[in-house]
N, C-alpha and C positions, 0 to 999 in steps of 0.2 A: 557713370553709373547711376541707374535709377534705384528706387527702392525696392524694385522685385526682387534685388540681389544687393549683398553689402558685401564691402571690403573694408578691414582695419587691420592695420598691423598693431601687435602688441608685443614687444620688445623684439624679438626674433623670430616670432610665429604670426604670421599672416594668416587672416580669418576671410573665410569666404563662405557666404551665408546665401540659400536659396530662400527667398524670402515672399513666397505667395501662400502663406499658411490656410487663407481661405480656399485654394484651389489643391491643396494637399502638396503645393510647391510642383506643380504641374507643370513641365518646361517648355516654356515659348522659346522661339531661335533666337529673340533677344536674351534671353537669359543664357542659352549655349555660347552665345557670343562673348557674352560678359564673364562668363567663364575662361574663355579663351583668351580675352584680354587681361584676366586677373594672373593668368599663366605666363605671358608675356612680361607684365609686369613683375613679379617675381622673379623673372628669368635675369631681369635686368638690375636688380635692387639687391646689392650684395651682402645687405644687412640682414635679408630675410634669410630664417636657414629650415624653415618648414612650411609649408601649407597645409591647413587645416579647412573641412570642407565640412558644412552640415548644413541642415534644414531648420529655418524658423517652425517655432509652432509645436514641436514634440510630438506631432501625429504623423508625418512623413520627411524623410529625407529629401525624398522627389520621386512623386508618383508618373514617371514616364513623361512621355511629350504629349503637350498638349493637344486634345483631339483637334481642336480650331484649326492648328497649324497644319493639318494633312490636308485641308479644303483645297490650300494653295497647290496641289499636287496634279496637276491636269494633263501631264503629258508623259511618255517614257523618259526624255530628259530630265522633266521635275523631278521624278522619283530618283533618279542616280545621281542629281545634283544633291539631294536631301542627304542622301546616304555619304557624299563624299564630303558635303558640310560639315555634317556630324563626326567624320572620320578627322577630319581636319583637326577639331577641336580635341578628340579624344585621344589621337596620336599625341597633342602637345600635352596634353596632362600627364600621360604616359611617359613623356620624356622631360618633365619638369625638371628644371635644374637639383632642385631641392627634394627630399623626401616629402611626399604628399600623404595624408592620414584623410580617411572618411570617417566621421563621427553620426552614427546611422541609427535613428529613434524612428518608430514606426515603419510607414510603407517604403520600400526601397525597390521599386519596379522598373520595368521596361528601361527607358533612357537613364534613369536615376541607378538603376542597377548596374548599368553599362559604366556610367560615370565612378561609380564605387568601386568596380572591377579594375579600372585604371590605375587606382591608388595603391599607393606602396603598401600602406598599414589599412585595415578595416577594424574598428571595433564598434560593438552593438551595444543599444539598449535591449533589456530583456523582452521588450515587447516587438521589437523589429521584426518584420515579413520582408521577404525576397523573393521574388520571383520574375518570371518573363510571360505573362498568362495571355500573349498574343494568338494562341490557337484556340481561346476561349473567347476572347475579347473581339480583335482586330481584323484576324487572318493575314496579318502582313508577316513580315519575315524580318531577323537580323541581318546586318550585313556579315560577308564572311570574314571580316576582320573581327568582329565583335564574338561571331562563332569561334574565330581563332584565339581569340582573349580568352573565353570562357573554357575551353578544350584545355589549354595550357594551365589553367587556374584549378579547376576542378575535374579536368577530364572528360573524354567524352561520353560515357555513359551516364555521368550526373546530368549533363546538359541535356542530353535526350528526356532525361527523367523529369526535369525543369520544362522544359518546351511541351513534350508532347502530353505531358498531366494537366500542364497549365496550372499547377498549383502553385501556393504560395507557402513558403517555408518560413519556419520561426527560426529564431535567434540559434537555439542549441543545435538544430539540424544545420543551420548554415555553418555554424563551426565544426560541425563532424563533415561536412559537404569542403572545408576549407576555405568559405566565404569570407569568414570573419576569423580574428585572432583572437578575440574577447570579448567577453559580455559583462556588461554591468548593469546595475537599477537605473532606471531611466532617468532619476534624478541626479546620478553621479555621474551620466554619460558625459558632459563637456567638461567638469574638473579632472576628468581621466583621461580625457583626450589631450587636454591641454597639456599634462603631466607627460603623457607618452611623447608630445610633440615637442615639450623642452628637452626629453631625454634625447631623442635624435637628434636633435638640433646641435645638442653640445658634444656629438661625436664626430670622429673625422669625414669631414666632406667628401675628400677624394675616394675614399672607402667606399661610402655608401652610393656616389656617382658611378665609381667602376661596377658595382653590384648591380646597380640597376640597368645599366647599359649591357654588360654581360648578359644578363638575364633576358634582356631583348634579342641580343643576336643568338641567343640559342633558338629562340622560335622561329620556326620556318615561313618564309615569304607565303603572303596568300594572294591567290586571284580576286581580282575586284568583285566576283558576282554579281554584274550589273544584270544580268539576264534572271537571275533569281529575285533580285529586287524588283525589277519590272512585273514579273509574272506573280507578283503577290499585290505589289502596290497599284498595279493597273488593272487588277480583277473585279469581277462583278462580287465576290465575297468580299472584299477589302470594303468597297462602297456599302455593301450590306452591312458588314461588321461596324463602320461608323454611324450607319443610321440607327443601328440596333443600340449601340452604346449609349447614344444620346438620346434613344426614347427609353432608354434602361428596360429593354426587353430581350429575351434569347435572340440570338441572329439565325437564320436560316440558311446553313453553308449548301453549297450546291456544286463547289469544284471548279466553278467557271470563274 
């Protein structure tokens, strides 16, 4: 792995860090792939008992997919392949052999929030902000699988609230929603996250694994939603959203 992500094992805890603080840890395809490889590594290493994911710099866990990556989506199949690739990674994280924890400081939006939603436990610094502001920024959509994860986690009404208003919610509201289980001061986040990871790592692994798998089996199977992905990602609005975002101006939505 390169220094855009970091992987280190400390005792029984594997630490994975998104390491682009200068870009608010915006996720490149390479960073997504590094996360996938980290999960595979954890699955193979029986000395690891928990995986702790965080973002470097204290300003963001991960601020979504880097806009530059979307420039490569030039056909319907490119768009479908993008969501298929991301789903492969998120599904692997969700089914990781060991408990996964997200330590969230600052912005946790878009793809970053989707990653956090796949973790078993989430704790946040008091300055954390969560959301999927795509209706205000790019005009794209989530995959059906990600809508399903969020509905399973916080309910359909709150998913609509987040998507339709495109607002970012603070840590306290995120806890009320069920997005995070605990809030700590920013300077105490990593120490508390490591403490929680060690607690979980010390518990019966088969009990934790059975619980993870049982909850996944309770979730109904999802359709692919490829038609919805193509509709949004191949639209004039999505192109306008990207151009407006990069130019730091409001987009002119047309619904086409």
